[in-house]
N, C-alpha and C positions, 0 to 999 in steps of 0.2 A: 504494500500500500504506500501511497505518497506520504512522506514524513511531514508532521506538522511543523510550521515555521516558528518554532520556539527557540529561544536564545541558546539553550543547551545543545541544540543541533546546529543551528546556523553559525554559531560561534566556532564550531569545529571544522567546518567545511574546507576552509583554506589551508588548514594545517595537517590534513590527512596525507598519507602516502599514496599517490595515484600511480596506477600502472597504465602507461600509454598503450592503446590497442590499435589505433590507426590514426591518421592525421586528424587532429582536432577532437579526439575522443579518448577519454581515459576514465578508469573506474577505481574506486577505493572501497575497502570493506573493513569495518571495525565493529566491535561489540558496543551495545548501547542498552541502557536501562532507564526507565522513567523514575523520577523521584518516588520513594516509598513503594517501589514495585520490586518483588523478588525475582521477576522474570527478566532474563537477558535476551535481547533481540540482536539481529544483525542490521547494522546501518550500512546501506549501500549508497554510494554517491556517484552520480554520473557527472563528469566534468566535460564541458564542450568549449572549444575555442583554442586558438593557437598562441595568443599572447596572455601573459600573466595578468595584465591590467584589464583584460576583456573576457575572463573566464565566466562561464555560466554554469551554475551548479543545480542539480536536481537530486535531492535525497529521497531514499526509500527505506522502509522498515520491513523486515521479513522474519519469519520463523523457519524458513526453508533451509535445507542443507545443500541445495543446488548451488552451482557456481554463480557468482555475481553477474558474469557476462550472460549466462543463459537466462537468469531471472529478469534482468533489465532489458535485454534486447529481444528475447523470444517470448517469455512467459507473460510479462506485464502487458505488452501490446495486445495480447489476446483478450485482455479485460474489456476492450471496446466492444467485443461481440456480445458481452452481457448487457452493456448499455443499449446496443441495437435491439436485443431481444425485448427488453422492457419498453423501448420506444415503440416497437412495432406490435407487440402483443400485450402490453400492459392493460389495455381496455377490455381484454377478454376476461379479466378477473384478477390478474396478478397484482394490479395496483390496489386491490382491496383485501389482499391476503395478509397484510401486516397486522398482527395483534399479539399480545402477550399470552393469550389463551391458546395452547397448542391444539386442542381439539377443534376450535373454530378455525385456526390457521390451516390445519390439515384438511378440514372440510372445504374451505374456500380454494385451497390449492388443487384439491381433487376436481372440483367443479371447473376450475380454470383449465386443467389438463384435458378434461372431457371436451370442453368447448374448443380447445386448440386442436385436439385430434379430429374433431368433427369438421373443422374448417381447413385443416392442413392440406388435404388432397385437393379440395376445391381451389384453394389459392394457387397451388402448383399447376393447376390446369388453366388458369387464367392467362391471357397474353402478358408478355414481359412487363409492359408498363404498369399493369395492375398489381404485379407481384411486389412492387416497391411501395404500395400503399400500407398505411398503418391499419391495425385491426378496426379502429373506429371508422376510418374512411371506407374501408372495404364493406363493413356492415351497413353503412349508410347508403353507399352507391350500388352495392350488389344485392344485399339481403333484404333491405327495407324499402328500396326505391323502385322496385319492379312491380308492375301490375300483374295479377294472376288470380286463380281460383283453385279450390281443392274439392274433389268429388271422389266418390267410391264407385267402382265398377267391378262387380263380382268379387274377386279376392285381391283387388289392387287399388291402392290409394293413388289417384292421379293428380299431380300438381301441374297446372297449365300456366305458363308465363306468356304475357302479351308484350310485344314491343321491347326495345332496349336490350335485347339479349344477343343480337347478332354480333355486336362488337366484342362481347365476352366469349363468343364461340362455345356457348354452353351446350348447344344441340349436339355437337360432335362428341361430347363426353357423357351426356346424361339421358338422351332420348333412348327409349327401349332398354333402360338399364337393367331391368329384371332379366331379359333375355341375354344380355351381355354377361351378367353374373353367372347365369346357368351355364353358358358356354365355357366359363372358366371354372366350372365345378364348384361354384359358391352358391350356397342356399340363399335365394333372394328374400325369403320370408323373414319378417322382423318380429322376434319373440315378444318384445314389449309393446307391439302394436297388434296383438292377437293373431300373429302369423300372417298379417296382410303383407303383400308386396308393395313396393313403392316404384312409381314410374313418373316420368316428366314428359310434358308436351310443350312445344314452343310454337306460337302463332304470331 
């Protein structure tokens, strides 16, 4: 994690022993403990720049035993994928899963996972420009902004969409989906819908 900008850390940055790795880039590693804390952490400092009067320092704290080079240049940059995940999928329910009650937290996280699983394949089937949309934008433009109706014919629930579906190319993936599933040896009956099948029509 990025180290806090407290004097106990910032005051040490210039005096650490740095190992140059390539032009304008060096790393230092030392032990560090917060006041009144029994735990010792590793303080990793990234130094950038060629001249001593123009160095730029970025300190990090870790409990990992991996090398400083691997942690700072490979592991830490992957943190951004977590930020992207919450940016794109937070509105599915992840942004409401924070609470001190573990039972409530696990319940909300389970519902968020179900929602994400239900929409994951749909989002992957959308054209490339739609895949960049956040969950909230996708829900508004794809799931709630389309006209349609629902009816039952024999053992099948039929969802019919009108207009605005051509750009999404939904017909190619979902029309006659019961027959497609059967061709893949997948049972199209939905147990929690009294074994009805589901199909889609586009007009």
